[in-house]
C-alpha angles and dihedrals in degrees: 000000000000121000119242090252090055093048095053102031117101097189114128091232124061106262092215096058109116090206089064092060091056092043094053093049091055091043090056092056092044096054095037084065095042090052094048097243144344098285131015114266092233092061109095103220096168095089094043123101109175132044132182123204112197118208091009097172112192088349101252097144096036092049092053091049092050090049094046098041105039093174091063123091103218125201122187123190130192134160092231114086092195092061093044093052089049090052091049090052091051092049090052093047090053093045093242110164096167097069136071134175130213134190105240138146112237092204091065128063106293113243099233130107120256117280094013101141142050094200133023119195128193120174123184098344094144087102092076103026133084138188095278096043096058100066090045094051094046091049088053091049090054089054092050097049123090116237106284091018124141139234122203121195125182127185135166139214119221118265123274106223147159091243107108091197094048089050089051092052089048087051091055092053093047092051094047094049091049093046091056095038092245091133136043092231113136094201108026092247098114142027084251102195109100096063091053098054096087093054092046092050091050091049090049091057103261123137139196091046115188130179129207121188126206137172141214116215106205096168120138107281096017119121094252097043097101098042095044093045091050089048091053091047089056097039104059099050086053091052093043095094089051091053091049093049091047091055092232098126135002120244096251093052094047092049091052092046093047093049088051091050092052090055097043100050091057095053117109089238094059117125123181134155126176126197131214139185129210113200119195126189138172135227111234116259094231 
């Protein structure tokens, strides 16, 4: 029998898989480096007091923010109680008293009072969102932000590589997301979310929208090759049940493609680069 979290969760990966906790923690470190830090330098955090991290997972990014900016009260939310409990334990072990975590579904109205936060962050949440959920969530974020507060959204596109098998696995993901209207891709050849964030924020009522691109070079010999390749090795077995349920690929074909990918990404000839976009916007002062 499925747990309540599994029944209500829309994430493409089983929220109760322990391997996903480990993968997300490593992913946080990977993309903190790729983005050049926890928060953009141009964002003045000194006058802020409260920050919300949506879809915080095991709390990797939120914990680092709370450690670095001790004056901030940080709240992380996630639908998965296992990850929230893990994040709580990490906060206690590090003696961080300025952070808390709550079990909360970001696809439903967020249970905070109006104008509660100076900054709202959401990084890589496309895995549980869809076309109809984005406007609802952004409208709720506008409600939760103080006048003049900021929202910061970050999404990635899958890597472009010279690995035929990795490209095929990416293609399965793109097709499944498009089939279920989880992306804005018109042809099922990309994740198709990042490029839409500016438009969605503007339609939600935000202003002063800025976009900052970044990339992750995971080619053989590059600094991020090992960590990114291990991330991909962990990621696709976790997504496999979603692919099978979606009818995108049969189990045998997936297993053969995955085995080929694992071999190809460790070859000296391997080249892969993924691109991401961080979109920031502000709530009007009046």
